[in-house]
PDBQT receptor file of N, H, CA, C and O in Angstrom, charges set to zero:
ATOM      1  N   MET A   1      -8.401  -5.064  20.972  1.00  0.00    +0.000 N 
ATOM      2  CA  MET A   1      -7.871  -4.277  19.869  1.00  0.00    +0.000 C 
ATOM      3  C   MET A   1      -8.664  -2.977  19.771  1.00  0.00    +0.000 C 
ATOM      4  O   MET A   1      -9.895  -2.989  19.778  1.00  0.00    +0.000 OA
ATOM      5  N   SER A   2      -7.984  -1.912  19.683  1.00  0.00    +0.000 N 
ATOM      6  H   SER A   2      -6.984  -1.902  19.678  1.00  0.00    +0.000 HD
ATOM      7  CA  SER A   2      -8.578  -0.585  19.566  1.00  0.00    +0.000 C 
ATOM      8  C   SER A   2      -9.040  -0.347  18.134  1.00  0.00    +0.000 C 
ATOM      9  O   SER A   2      -8.510  -0.934  17.191  1.00  0.00    +0.000 OA
ATOM     10  N   ILE A   3     -10.028   0.517  17.986  1.00  0.00    +0.000 N 
ATOM     11  H   ILE A   3     -10.458   0.995  18.752  1.00  0.00    +0.000 HD
ATOM     12  CA  ILE A   3     -10.488   0.886  16.642  1.00  0.00    +0.000 C 
ATOM     13  C   ILE A   3      -9.346   1.506  15.832  1.00  0.00    +0.000 C 
ATOM     14  O   ILE A   3      -9.345   1.437  14.603  1.00  0.00    +0.000 OA
ATOM     15  N   HIS A   4      -8.383   2.106  16.519  1.00  0.00    +0.000 N 
ATOM     16  H   HIS A   4      -8.384   2.162  17.518  1.00  0.00    +0.000 HD
ATOM     17  CA  HIS A   4      -7.255   2.742  15.829  1.00  0.00    +0.000 C 
ATOM     18  C   HIS A   4      -6.205   1.737  15.368  1.00  0.00    +0.000 C 
ATOM     19  O   HIS A   4      -5.297   2.100  14.619  1.00  0.00    +0.000 OA
ATOM     20  N   ASP A   5      -6.310   0.493  15.795  1.00  0.00    +0.000 N 
ATOM     21  H   ASP A   5      -7.047   0.198  16.403  1.00  0.00    +0.000 HD
ATOM     22  CA  ASP A   5      -5.313  -0.511  15.444  1.00  0.00    +0.000 C 
ATOM     23  C   ASP A   5      -5.755  -1.436  14.316  1.00  0.00    +0.000 C 
ATOM     24  O   ASP A   5      -5.036  -2.375  13.976  1.00  0.00    +0.000 OA
ATOM     25  N   ARG A   6      -6.914  -1.190  13.735  1.00  0.00    +0.000 N 
ATOM     26  H   ARG A   6      -7.498  -0.427  14.011  1.00  0.00    +0.000 HD
ATOM     27  CA  ARG A   6      -7.427  -2.139  12.750  1.00  0.00    +0.000 C 
ATOM     28  C   ARG A   6      -6.613  -2.181  11.463  1.00  0.00    +0.000 C 
ATOM     29  O   ARG A   6      -6.705  -3.161  10.725  1.00  0.00    +0.000 OA
ATOM     30  N   TYR A   7      -5.828  -1.162  11.171  1.00  0.00    +0.000 N 
ATOM     31  H   TYR A   7      -5.754  -0.366  11.771  1.00  0.00    +0.000 HD
ATOM     32  CA  TYR A   7      -5.016  -1.142   9.955  1.00  0.00    +0.000 C 
ATOM     33  C   TYR A   7      -3.533  -1.381  10.229  1.00  0.00    +0.000 C 
ATOM     34  O   TYR A   7      -2.703  -1.169   9.346  1.00  0.00    +0.000 OA
ATOM     35  N   ASP A   8      -3.191  -1.820  11.437  1.00  0.00    +0.000 N 
ATOM     36  H   ASP A   8      -3.866  -1.992  12.155  1.00  0.00    +0.000 HD
ATOM     37  CA  ASP A   8      -1.792  -2.046  11.784  1.00  0.00    +0.000 C 
ATOM     38  C   ASP A   8      -1.359  -3.500  11.631  1.00  0.00    +0.000 C 
ATOM     39  O   ASP A   8      -0.206  -3.824  11.914  1.00  0.00    +0.000 OA
ATOM     40  N   GLY A   9      -2.243  -4.372  11.195  1.00  0.00    +0.000 N 
ATOM     41  H   GLY A   9      -3.180  -4.108  10.965  1.00  0.00    +0.000 HD
ATOM     42  CA  GLY A   9      -1.937  -5.792  11.090  1.00  0.00    +0.000 C 
ATOM     43  C   GLY A   9      -1.052  -6.110   9.897  1.00  0.00    +0.000 C 
ATOM     44  O   GLY A   9      -0.722  -5.235   9.096  1.00  0.00    +0.000 OA
ATOM     45  N   PRO A  10      -0.676  -7.370   9.794  1.00  0.00    +0.000 N 
ATOM     46  CA  PRO A  10       0.216  -7.803   8.709  1.00  0.00    +0.000 C 
ATOM     47  C   PRO A  10      -0.419  -7.716   7.328  1.00  0.00    +0.000 C 
ATOM     48  O   PRO A  10       0.284  -7.820   6.323  1.00  0.00    +0.000 OA
ATOM     49  N   GLU A  11      -1.726  -7.529   7.259  1.00  0.00    +0.000 N 
ATOM     50  H   GLU A  11      -2.297  -7.444   8.075  1.00  0.00    +0.000 HD
ATOM     51  CA  GLU A  11      -2.375  -7.438   5.958  1.00  0.00    +0.000 C 
ATOM     52  C   GLU A  11      -2.250  -6.047   5.334  1.00  0.00    +0.000 C 
ATOM     53  O   GLU A  11      -2.735  -5.811   4.228  1.00  0.00    +0.000 OA
ATOM     54  N   PHE A  12      -1.597  -5.128   6.051  1.00  0.00    +0.000 N 
ATOM     55  H   PHE A  12      -1.203  -5.319   6.950  1.00  0.00    +0.000 HD
ATOM     56  CA  PHE A  12      -1.392  -3.775   5.541  1.00  0.00    +0.000 C 
ATOM     57  C   PHE A  12       0.085  -3.417   5.497  1.00  0.00    +0.000 C 
ATOM     58  O   PHE A  12       0.882  -3.934   6.279  1.00  0.00    +0.000 OA
ATOM     59  N   MET A  13       0.444  -2.529   4.579  1.00  0.00    +0.000 N 
ATOM     60  H   MET A  13      -0.203  -2.109   3.943  1.00  0.00    +0.000 HD
ATOM     61  CA  MET A  13       1.822  -2.066   4.421  1.00  0.00    +0.000 C 
ATOM     62  C   MET A  13       1.832  -0.543   4.426  1.00  0.00    +0.000 C 
ATOM     63  O   MET A  13       0.841   0.095   4.073  1.00  0.00    +0.000 OA
ATOM     64  N   SER A  14       2.949   0.026   4.826  1.00  0.00    +0.000 N 
ATOM     65  H   SER A  14       3.755  -0.493   5.113  1.00  0.00    +0.000 HD
ATOM     66  CA  SER A  14       3.131   1.480   4.752  1.00  0.00    +0.000 C 
ATOM     67  C   SER A  14       3.606   1.848   3.344  1.00  0.00    +0.000 C 
ATOM     68  O   SER A  14       3.927   0.976   2.537  1.00  0.00    +0.000 OA
ATOM     69  N   VAL A  15       3.643   3.141   3.067  1.00  0.00    +0.000 N 
ATOM     70  H   VAL A  15       3.382   3.850   3.723  1.00  0.00    +0.000 HD
ATOM     71  CA  VAL A  15       4.144   3.600   1.767  1.00  0.00    +0.000 C 
ATOM     72  C   VAL A  15       5.612   3.192   1.576  1.00  0.00    +0.000 C 
ATOM     73  O   VAL A  15       5.944   2.654   0.519  1.00  0.00    +0.000 OA
ATOM     74  N   PRO A  16       6.508   3.423   2.553  1.00  0.00    +0.000 N 
ATOM     75  CA  PRO A  16       7.901   2.990   2.363  1.00  0.00    +0.000 C 
ATOM     76  C   PRO A  16       8.043   1.480   2.182  1.00  0.00    +0.000 C 
ATOM     77  O   PRO A  16       8.853   1.031   1.371  1.00  0.00    +0.000 OA
ATOM     78  N   GLU A  17       7.265   0.691   2.931  1.00  0.00    +0.000 N 
ATOM     79  H   GLU A  17       6.607   1.056   3.589  1.00  0.00    +0.000 HD
ATOM     80  CA  GLU A  17       7.316  -0.770   2.770  1.00  0.00    +0.000 C 
ATOM     81  C   GLU A  17       6.878  -1.176   1.365  1.00  0.00    +0.000 C 
ATOM     82  O   GLU A  17       7.487  -2.046   0.742  1.00  0.00    +0.000 OA
ATOM     83  N   THR A  18       5.830  -0.546   0.880  1.00  0.00    +0.000 N 
ATOM     84  H   THR A  18       5.335   0.161   1.386  1.00  0.00    +0.000 HD
ATOM     85  CA  THR A  18       5.331  -0.844  -0.461  1.00  0.00    +0.000 C 
ATOM     86  C   THR A  18       6.362  -0.474  -1.521  1.00  0.00    +0.000 C 
ATOM     87  O   THR A  18       6.580  -1.224  -2.473  1.00  0.00    +0.000 OA
ATOM     88  N   ALA A  19       6.990   0.674  -1.355  1.00  0.00    +0.000 N 
ATOM     89  H   ALA A  19       6.814   1.283  -0.582  1.00  0.00    +0.000 HD
ATOM     90  CA  ALA A  19       8.018   1.106  -2.307  1.00  0.00    +0.000 C 
ATOM     91  C   ALA A  19       9.171   0.106  -2.356  1.00  0.00    +0.000 C 
ATOM     92  O   ALA A  19       9.633  -0.267  -3.434  1.00  0.00    +0.000 OA
ATOM     93  N   ARG A  20       9.629  -0.323  -1.185  1.00  0.00    +0.000 N 
ATOM     94  H   ARG A  20       9.253  -0.020  -0.310  1.00  0.00    +0.000 HD
ATOM     95  CA  ARG A  20      10.717  -1.316  -1.147  1.00  0.00    +0.000 C 
ATOM     96  C   ARG A  20      10.293  -2.630  -1.780  1.00  0.00    +0.000 C 
ATOM     97  O   ARG A  20      11.049  -3.225  -2.549  1.00  0.00    +0.000 OA
ATOM     98  N   TYR A  21       9.086  -3.087  -1.462  1.00  0.00    +0.000 N 
ATOM     99  H   TYR A  21       8.472  -2.604  -0.837  1.00  0.00    +0.000 HD
ATOM    100  CA  TYR A  21       8.584  -4.357  -1.987  1.00  0.00    +0.000 C 
ATOM    101  C   TYR A  21       8.498  -4.335  -3.513  1.00  0.00    +0.000 C 
ATOM    102  O   TYR A  21       8.860  -5.306  -4.177  1.00  0.00    +0.000 OA
ATOM    103  N   LEU A  22       8.018  -3.224  -4.058  1.00  0.00    +0.000 N 
ATOM    104  H   LEU A  22       7.724  -2.436  -3.518  1.00  0.00    +0.000 HD
ATOM    105  CA  LEU A  22       7.862  -3.122  -5.514  1.00  0.00    +0.000 C 
ATOM    106  C   LEU A  22       9.118  -2.634  -6.229  1.00  0.00    +0.000 C 
ATOM    107  O   LEU A  22       9.202  -2.700  -7.456  1.00  0.00    +0.000 OA
ATOM    108  N   GLY A  23      10.092  -2.146  -5.467  1.00  0.00    +0.000 N 
ATOM    109  H   GLY A  23      10.024  -2.093  -4.471  1.00  0.00    +0.000 HD
ATOM    110  CA  GLY A  23      11.320  -1.649  -6.076  1.00  0.00    +0.000 C 
ATOM    111  C   GLY A  23      11.126  -0.322  -6.797  1.00  0.00    +0.000 C 
ATOM    112  O   GLY A  23      11.754  -0.065  -7.824  1.00  0.00    +0.000 OA
ATOM    113  N   ILE A  24      10.255   0.515  -6.252  1.00  0.00    +0.000 N 
ATOM    114  H   ILE A  24       9.745   0.307  -5.417  1.00  0.00    +0.000 HD
ATOM    115  CA  ILE A  24       9.975   1.825  -6.847  1.00  0.00    +0.000 C 
ATOM    116  C   ILE A  24      10.110   2.900  -5.772  1.00  0.00    +0.000 C 
ATOM    117  O   ILE A  24      10.300   2.584  -4.598  1.00  0.00    +0.000 OA
ATOM    118  N   GLY A  25      10.015   4.142  -6.162  1.00  0.00    +0.000 N 
ATOM    119  H   GLY A  25       9.861   4.399  -7.117  1.00  0.00    +0.000 HD
ATOM    120  CA  GLY A  25      10.096   5.246  -5.217  1.00  0.00    +0.000 C 
ATOM    121  C   GLY A  25       8.756   5.534  -4.553  1.00  0.00    +0.000 C 
ATOM    122  O   GLY A  25       7.707   5.096  -5.027  1.00  0.00    +0.000 OA
ATOM    123  N   ARG A  26       8.805   6.275  -3.451  1.00  0.00    +0.000 N 
ATOM    124  H   ARG A  26       9.657   6.630  -3.066  1.00  0.00    +0.000 HD
ATOM    125  CA  ARG A  26       7.584   6.639  -2.730  1.00  0.00    +0.000 C 
ATOM    126  C   ARG A  26       6.645   7.473  -3.593  1.00  0.00    +0.000 C 
ATOM    127  O   ARG A  26       5.427   7.322  -3.505  1.00  0.00    +0.000 OA
ATOM    128  N   LYS A  27       7.199   8.350  -4.424  1.00  0.00    +0.000 N 
ATOM    129  H   LYS A  27       8.189   8.473  -4.496  1.00  0.00    +0.000 HD
ATOM    130  CA  LYS A  27       6.344   9.178  -5.285  1.00  0.00    +0.000 C 
ATOM    131  C   LYS A  27       5.531   8.314  -6.238  1.00  0.00    +0.000 C 
ATOM    132  O   LYS A  27       4.369   8.615  -6.512  1.00  0.00    +0.000 OA
ATOM    133  N   MET A  28       6.128   7.251  -6.740  1.00  0.00    +0.000 N 
ATOM    134  H   MET A  28       7.071   7.006  -6.517  1.00  0.00    +0.000 HD
ATOM    135  CA  MET A  28       5.407   6.341  -7.629  1.00  0.00    +0.000 C 
ATOM    136  C   MET A  28       4.299   5.614  -6.860  1.00  0.00    +0.000 C 
ATOM    137  O   MET A  28       3.215   5.395  -7.399  1.00  0.00    +0.000 OA
ATOM    138  N   VAL A  29       4.563   5.245  -5.617  1.00  0.00    +0.000 N 
ATOM    139  H   VAL A  29       5.445   5.424  -5.179  1.00  0.00    +0.000 HD
ATOM    140  CA  VAL A  29       3.525   4.603  -4.794  1.00  0.00    +0.000 C 
ATOM    141  C   VAL A  29       2.346   5.557  -4.635  1.00  0.00    +0.000 C 
ATOM    142  O   VAL A  29       1.195   5.151  -4.795  1.00  0.00    +0.000 OA
ATOM    143  N   TYR A  30       2.623   6.826  -4.320  1.00  0.00    +0.000 N 
ATOM    144  H   TYR A  30       3.558   7.156  -4.190  1.00  0.00    +0.000 HD
ATOM    145  CA  TYR A  30       1.541   7.813  -4.190  1.00  0.00    +0.000 C 
ATOM    146  C   TYR A  30       0.764   7.950  -5.499  1.00  0.00    +0.000 C 
ATOM    147  O   TYR A  30      -0.455   8.120  -5.476  1.00  0.00    +0.000 OA
ATOM    148  N   SER A  31       1.449   7.880  -6.630  1.00  0.00    +0.000 N 
ATOM    149  H   SER A  31       2.439   7.742  -6.649  1.00  0.00    +0.000 HD
ATOM    150  CA  SER A  31       0.767   7.947  -7.929  1.00  0.00    +0.000 C 
ATOM    151  C   SER A  31      -0.158   6.745  -8.121  1.00  0.00    +0.000 C 
ATOM    152  O   SER A  31      -1.273   6.884  -8.624  1.00  0.00    +0.000 OA
ATOM    153  N   LEU A  32       0.311   5.575  -7.721  1.00  0.00    +0.000 N 
ATOM    154  H   LEU A  32       1.217   5.462  -7.313  1.00  0.00    +0.000 HD
ATOM    155  CA  LEU A  32      -0.515   4.367  -7.832  1.00  0.00    +0.000 C 
ATOM    156  C   LEU A  32      -1.743   4.459  -6.928  1.00  0.00    +0.000 C 
ATOM    157  O   LEU A  32      -2.822   3.987  -7.286  1.00  0.00    +0.000 OA
ATOM    158  N   LEU A  33      -1.575   5.063  -5.765  1.00  0.00    +0.000 N 
ATOM    159  H   LEU A  33      -0.699   5.447  -5.474  1.00  0.00    +0.000 HD
ATOM    160  CA  LEU A  33      -2.706   5.252  -4.857  1.00  0.00    +0.000 C 
ATOM    161  C   LEU A  33      -3.710   6.231  -5.450  1.00  0.00    +0.000 C 
ATOM    162  O   LEU A  33      -4.917   5.995  -5.399  1.00  0.00    +0.000 OA
ATOM    163  N   GLU A  34      -3.214   7.327  -6.011  1.00  0.00    +0.000 N 
ATOM    164  H   GLU A  34      -2.234   7.519  -6.053  1.00  0.00    +0.000 HD
ATOM    165  CA  GLU A  34      -4.086   8.360  -6.592  1.00  0.00    +0.000 C 
ATOM    166  C   GLU A  34      -4.901   7.833  -7.768  1.00  0.00    +0.000 C 
ATOM    167  O   GLU A  34      -6.042   8.246  -7.975  1.00  0.00    +0.000 OA
ATOM    168  N   THR A  35      -4.314   6.927  -8.531  1.00  0.00    +0.000 N 
ATOM    169  H   THR A  35      -3.387   6.592  -8.363  1.00  0.00    +0.000 HD
ATOM    170  CA  THR A  35      -5.012   6.390  -9.703  1.00  0.00    +0.000 C 
ATOM    171  C   THR A  35      -5.839   5.152  -9.377  1.00  0.00    +0.000 C 
ATOM    172  O   THR A  35      -6.455   4.565 -10.266  1.00  0.00    +0.000 OA
ATOM    173  N   GLY A  36      -5.857   4.751  -8.104  1.00  0.00    +0.000 N 
ATOM    174  H   GLY A  36      -5.356   5.227  -7.381  1.00  0.00    +0.000 HD
ATOM    175  CA  GLY A  36      -6.682   3.627  -7.680  1.00  0.00    +0.000 C 
ATOM    176  C   GLY A  36      -6.122   2.259  -7.999  1.00  0.00    +0.000 C 
ATOM    177  O   GLY A  36      -6.848   1.267  -7.943  1.00  0.00    +0.000 OA
ATOM    178  N   GLN A  37      -4.844   2.187  -8.332  1.00  0.00    +0.000 N 
ATOM    179  H   GLN A  37      -4.255   2.994  -8.377  1.00  0.00    +0.000 HD
ATOM    180  CA  GLN A  37      -4.241   0.904  -8.673  1.00  0.00    +0.000 C 
ATOM    181  C   GLN A  37      -3.866   0.079  -7.452  1.00  0.00    +0.000 C 
ATOM    182  O   GLN A  37      -3.641  -1.126  -7.560  1.00  0.00    +0.000 OA
ATOM    183  N   LEU A  38      -3.799   0.723  -6.290  1.00  0.00    +0.000 N 
ATOM    184  H   LEU A  38      -3.983   1.702  -6.202  1.00  0.00    +0.000 HD
ATOM    185  CA  LEU A  38      -3.557   0.030  -5.023  1.00  0.00    +0.000 C 
ATOM    186  C   LEU A  38      -4.652   0.431  -4.043  1.00  0.00    +0.000 C 
ATOM    187  O   LEU A  38      -5.020   1.603  -3.962  1.00  0.00    +0.000 OA
ATOM    188  N   ALA A  39      -5.173  -0.546  -3.296  1.00  0.00    +0.000 N 
ATOM    189  H   ALA A  39      -4.874  -1.498  -3.361  1.00  0.00    +0.000 HD
ATOM    190  CA  ALA A  39      -6.212  -0.281  -2.301  1.00  0.00    +0.000 C 
ATOM    191  C   ALA A  39      -5.567   0.188  -1.005  1.00  0.00    +0.000 C 
ATOM    192  O   ALA A  39      -4.553  -0.358  -0.572  1.00  0.00    +0.000 OA
ATOM    193  N   PHE A  40      -6.166   1.210  -0.387  1.00  0.00    +0.000 N 
ATOM    194  H   PHE A  40      -6.990   1.654  -0.739  1.00  0.00    +0.000 HD
ATOM    195  CA  PHE A  40      -5.590   1.737   0.855  1.00  0.00    +0.000 C 
ATOM    196  C   PHE A  40      -6.665   2.342   1.738  1.00  0.00    +0.000 C 
ATOM    197  O   PHE A  40      -7.800   2.569   1.317  1.00  0.00    +0.000 OA
ATOM    198  N   ALA A  41      -6.270   2.594   2.970  1.00  0.00    +0.000 N 
ATOM    199  H   ALA A  41      -5.348   2.410   3.312  1.00  0.00    +0.000 HD
ATOM    200  CA  ALA A  41      -7.121   3.288   3.942  1.00  0.00    +0.000 C 
ATOM    201  C   ALA A  41      -6.235   4.276   4.675  1.00  0.00    +0.000 C 
ATOM    202  O   ALA A  41      -5.016   4.116   4.740  1.00  0.00    +0.000 OA
ATOM    203  N   ARG A  42      -6.863   5.289   5.220  1.00  0.00    +0.000 N 
ATOM    204  H   ARG A  42      -7.854   5.419   5.168  1.00  0.00    +0.000 HD
ATOM    205  CA  ARG A  42      -6.133   6.269   6.041  1.00  0.00    +0.000 C 
ATOM    206  C   ARG A  42      -6.477   6.032   7.502  1.00  0.00    +0.000 C 
ATOM    207  O   ARG A  42      -7.642   5.852   7.858  1.00  0.00    +0.000 OA
ATOM    208  N   GLU A  43      -5.460   6.035   8.336  1.00  0.00    +0.000 N 
ATOM    209  H   GLU A  43      -4.514   6.182   8.047  1.00  0.00    +0.000 HD
ATOM    210  CA  GLU A  43      -5.656   5.883   9.774  1.00  0.00    +0.000 C 
ATOM    211  C   GLU A  43      -4.839   6.934  10.484  1.00  0.00    +0.000 C 
ATOM    212  O   GLU A  43      -3.610   6.915  10.410  1.00  0.00    +0.000 OA
ATOM    213  N   ARG A  44      -5.484   7.839  11.160  1.00  0.00    +0.000 N 
ATOM    214  H   ARG A  44      -6.483   7.855  11.219  1.00  0.00    +0.000 HD
ATOM    215  CA  ARG A  44      -4.817   8.915  11.899  1.00  0.00    +0.000 C 
ATOM    216  C   ARG A  44      -3.791   9.626  11.026  1.00  0.00    +0.000 C 
ATOM    217  O   ARG A  44      -2.701   9.957  11.490  1.00  0.00    +0.000 OA
ATOM    218  N   GLY A  45      -4.136   9.860   9.766  1.00  0.00    +0.000 N 
ATOM    219  H   GLY A  45      -5.022   9.591   9.388  1.00  0.00    +0.000 HD
ATOM    220  CA  GLY A  45      -3.263  10.558   8.841  1.00  0.00    +0.000 C 
ATOM    221  C   GLY A  45      -2.295   9.666   8.093  1.00  0.00    +0.000 C 
ATOM    222  O   GLY A  45      -1.699  10.094   7.104  1.00  0.00    +0.000 OA
ATOM    223  N   ALA A  46      -2.125   8.427   8.550  1.00  0.00    +0.000 N 
ATOM    224  H   ALA A  46      -2.609   8.080   9.353  1.00  0.00    +0.000 HD
ATOM    225  CA  ALA A  46      -1.195   7.501   7.899  1.00  0.00    +0.000 C 
ATOM    226  C   ALA A  46      -1.923   6.713   6.812  1.00  0.00    +0.000 C 
ATOM    227  O   ALA A  46      -3.095   6.368   6.964  1.00  0.00    +0.000 OA
ATOM    228  N   ILE A  47      -1.232   6.437   5.739  1.00  0.00    +0.000 N 
ATOM    229  H   ILE A  47      -0.280   6.717   5.616  1.00  0.00    +0.000 HD
ATOM    230  CA  ILE A  47      -1.787   5.624   4.662  1.00  0.00    +0.000 C 
ATOM    231  C   ILE A  47      -1.398   4.175   4.922  1.00  0.00    +0.000 C 
ATOM    232  O   ILE A  47      -0.226   3.867   5.137  1.00  0.00    +0.000 OA
ATOM    233  N   ARG A  48      -2.379   3.299   4.902  1.00  0.00    +0.000 N 
ATOM    234  H   ARG A  48      -3.332   3.549   4.728  1.00  0.00    +0.000 HD
ATOM    235  CA  ARG A  48      -2.163   1.859   5.061  1.00  0.00    +0.000 C 
ATOM    236  C   ARG A  48      -2.639   1.185   3.780  1.00  0.00    +0.000 C 
ATOM    237  O   ARG A  48      -3.809   1.282   3.411  1.00  0.00    +0.000 OA
ATOM    238  N   ILE A  49      -1.720   0.502   3.110  1.00  0.00    +0.000 N 
ATOM    239  H   ILE A  49      -0.769   0.422   3.410  1.00  0.00    +0.000 HD
ATOM    240  CA  ILE A  49      -1.995  -0.110   1.812  1.00  0.00    +0.000 C 
ATOM    241  C   ILE A  49      -2.266  -1.594   2.007  1.00  0.00    +0.000 C 
ATOM    242  O   ILE A  49      -1.519  -2.286   2.699  1.00  0.00    +0.000 OA
ATOM    243  N   LEU A  50      -3.328  -2.072   1.399  1.00  0.00    +0.000 N 
ATOM    244  H   LEU A  50      -3.935  -1.510   0.836  1.00  0.00    +0.000 HD
ATOM    245  CA  LEU A  50      -3.691  -3.476   1.515  1.00  0.00    +0.000 C 
ATOM    246  C   LEU A  50      -2.630  -4.342   0.828  1.00  0.00    +0.000 C 
ATOM    247  O   LEU A  50      -2.403  -4.232  -0.377  1.00  0.00    +0.000 OA
ATOM    248  N   ARG A  51      -1.992  -5.198   1.619  1.00  0.00    +0.000 N 
ATOM    249  H   ARG A  51      -2.176  -5.286   2.597  1.00  0.00    +0.000 HD
ATOM    250  CA  ARG A  51      -0.896  -6.039   1.109  1.00  0.00    +0.000 C 
ATOM    251  C   ARG A  51      -1.341  -6.863  -0.098  1.00  0.00    +0.000 C 
ATOM    252  O   ARG A  51      -0.585  -7.006  -1.058  1.00  0.00    +0.000 OA
ATOM    253  N   ALA A  52      -2.549  -7.401  -0.061  1.00  0.00    +0.000 N 
ATOM    254  H   ALA A  52      -3.163  -7.284   0.719  1.00  0.00    +0.000 HD
ATOM    255  CA  ALA A  52      -3.038  -8.226  -1.176  1.00  0.00    +0.000 C 
ATOM    256  C   ALA A  52      -3.078  -7.436  -2.481  1.00  0.00    +0.000 C 
ATOM    257  O   ALA A  52      -2.816  -7.996  -3.545  1.00  0.00    +0.000 OA
ATOM    258  N   SER A  53      -3.402  -6.146  -2.417  1.00  0.00    +0.000 N 
ATOM    259  H   SER A  53      -3.615  -5.691  -1.553  1.00  0.00    +0.000 HD
ATOM    260  CA  SER A  53      -3.438  -5.346  -3.644  1.00  0.00    +0.000 C 
ATOM    261  C   SER A  53      -2.031  -5.111  -4.191  1.00  0.00    +0.000 C 
ATOM    262  O   SER A  53      -1.844  -5.018  -5.404  1.00  0.00    +0.000 OA
ATOM    263  N   VAL A  54      -1.044  -5.017  -3.301  1.00  0.00    +0.000 N 
ATOM    264  H   VAL A  54      -1.197  -5.092  -2.316  1.00  0.00    +0.000 HD
ATOM    265  CA  VAL A  54       0.353  -4.840  -3.726  1.00  0.00    +0.000 C 
ATOM    266  C   VAL A  54       0.855  -6.122  -4.394  1.00  0.00    +0.000 C 
ATOM    267  O   VAL A  54       1.473  -6.075  -5.458  1.00  0.00    +0.000 OA
ATOM    268  N   VAL A  55       0.587  -7.255  -3.765  1.00  0.00    +0.000 N 
ATOM    269  H   VAL A  55       0.085  -7.293  -2.901  1.00  0.00    +0.000 HD
ATOM    270  CA  VAL A  55       1.013  -8.546  -4.315  1.00  0.00    +0.000 C 
ATOM    271  C   VAL A  55       0.336  -8.784  -5.668  1.00  0.00    +0.000 C 
ATOM    272  O   VAL A  55       0.979  -9.231  -6.616  1.00  0.00    +0.000 OA
ATOM    273  N   ASP A  56      -0.960  -8.483  -5.752  1.00  0.00    +0.000 N 
ATOM    274  H   ASP A  56      -1.483  -8.120  -4.982  1.00  0.00    +0.000 HD
ATOM    275  CA  ASP A  56      -1.695  -8.645  -7.004  1.00  0.00    +0.000 C 
ATOM    276  C   ASP A  56      -1.143  -7.725  -8.089  1.00  0.00    +0.000 C 
ATOM    277  O   ASP A  56      -0.980  -8.130  -9.240  1.00  0.00    +0.000 OA
ATOM    278  N   PHE A  57      -0.861  -6.489  -7.706  1.00  0.00    +0.000 N 
ATOM    279  H   PHE A  57      -0.994  -6.160  -6.771  1.00  0.00    +0.000 HD
ATOM    280  CA  PHE A  57      -0.308  -5.521  -8.659  1.00  0.00    +0.000 C 
ATOM    281  C   PHE A  57       0.998  -6.046  -9.253  1.00  0.00    +0.000 C 
ATOM    282  O   PHE A  57       1.202  -5.987 -10.465  1.00  0.00    +0.000 OA
ATOM    283  N   GLN A  58       1.876  -6.559  -8.398  1.00  0.00    +0.000 N 
ATOM    284  H   GLN A  58       1.710  -6.607  -7.413  1.00  0.00    +0.000 HD
ATOM    285  CA  GLN A  58       3.160  -7.071  -8.876  1.00  0.00    +0.000 C 
ATOM    286  C   GLN A  58       2.990  -8.357  -9.683  1.00  0.00    +0.000 C 
ATOM    287  O   GLN A  58       3.641  -8.534 -10.713  1.00  0.00    +0.000 OA
ATOM    288  N   ALA A  59       2.127  -9.247  -9.224  1.00  0.00    +0.000 N 
ATOM    289  H   ALA A  59       1.598  -9.103  -8.388  1.00  0.00    +0.000 HD
ATOM    290  CA  ALA A  59       1.927 -10.542  -9.890  1.00  0.00    +0.000 C 
ATOM    291  C   ALA A  59       1.361 -10.388 -11.294  1.00  0.00    +0.000 C 
ATOM    292  O   ALA A  59       1.641 -11.197 -12.178  1.00  0.00    +0.000 OA
ATOM    293  N   ASN A  60       0.567  -9.352 -11.492  1.00  0.00    +0.000 N 
ATOM    294  H   ASN A  60       0.339  -8.694 -10.774  1.00  0.00    +0.000 HD
ATOM    295  CA  ASN A  60      -0.026  -9.132 -12.800  1.00  0.00    +0.000 C 
ATOM    296  C   ASN A  60       0.869  -8.350 -13.731  1.00  0.00    +0.000 C 
ATOM    297  O   ASN A  60       0.458  -7.991 -14.834  1.00  0.00    +0.000 OA
ATOM    298  N   GLY A  61       2.082  -8.082 -13.301  1.00  0.00    +0.000 N 
ATOM    299  H   GLY A  61       2.415  -8.373 -12.405  1.00  0.00    +0.000 HD
ATOM    300  CA  GLY A  61       3.072  -7.455 -14.159  1.00  0.00    +0.000 C 
ATOM    301  C   GLY A  61       2.740  -6.048 -14.587  1.00  0.00    +0.000 C 
ATOM    302  O   GLY A  61       3.059  -5.642 -15.704  1.00  0.00    +0.000 OA
ATOM    303  N   ARG A  62       2.105  -5.302 -13.711  1.00  0.00    +0.000 N 
ATOM    304  H   ARG A  62       1.846  -5.632 -12.804  1.00  0.00    +0.000 HD
ATOM    305  CA  ARG A  62       1.719  -3.944 -14.093  1.00  0.00    +0.000 C 
ATOM    306  C   ARG A  62       2.838  -2.946 -13.898  1.00  0.00    +0.000 C 
ATOM    307  O   ARG A  62       2.681  -1.773 -14.238  1.00  0.00    +0.000 OA
ATOM    308  N   LEU A  63       3.962  -3.380 -13.360  1.00  0.00    +0.000 N 
ATOM    309  H   LEU A  63       4.090  -4.333 -13.083  1.00  0.00    +0.000 HD
ATOM    310  CA  LEU A  63       5.125  -2.490 -13.262  1.00  0.00    +0.000 C 
ATOM    311  C   LEU A  63       5.973  -2.664 -14.506  1.00  0.00    +0.000 C 
ATOM    312  O   LEU A  63       6.182  -3.784 -14.973  1.00  0.00    +0.000 OA
ATOM    313  N   THR A  64       6.458  -1.563 -15.036  1.00  0.00    +0.000 N 
ATOM    314  H   THR A  64       6.289  -0.654 -14.656  1.00  0.00    +0.000 HD
ATOM    315  CA  THR A  64       7.300  -1.662 -16.239  1.00  0.00    +0.000 C 
ATOM    316  C   THR A  64       8.697  -1.224 -15.915  1.00  0.00    +0.000 C 
ATOM    317  O   THR A  64       9.564  -1.231 -16.789  1.00  0.00    +0.000 OA
TER     318      THR A  64
């Protein structure tokens, strides 16, 4: 596994995947990232969101 592939596993989601999963728009996902409500990393310019943080965010009912 290359150092560049560490964020490509199933434990990470893209912004569009996260938006679909949460039923919100991409702009809202970016807002959640900016406010620290979702954990993420950047890889070669791409944002990779930690799947566990998305599931936790939804499970705790933080979407209105």
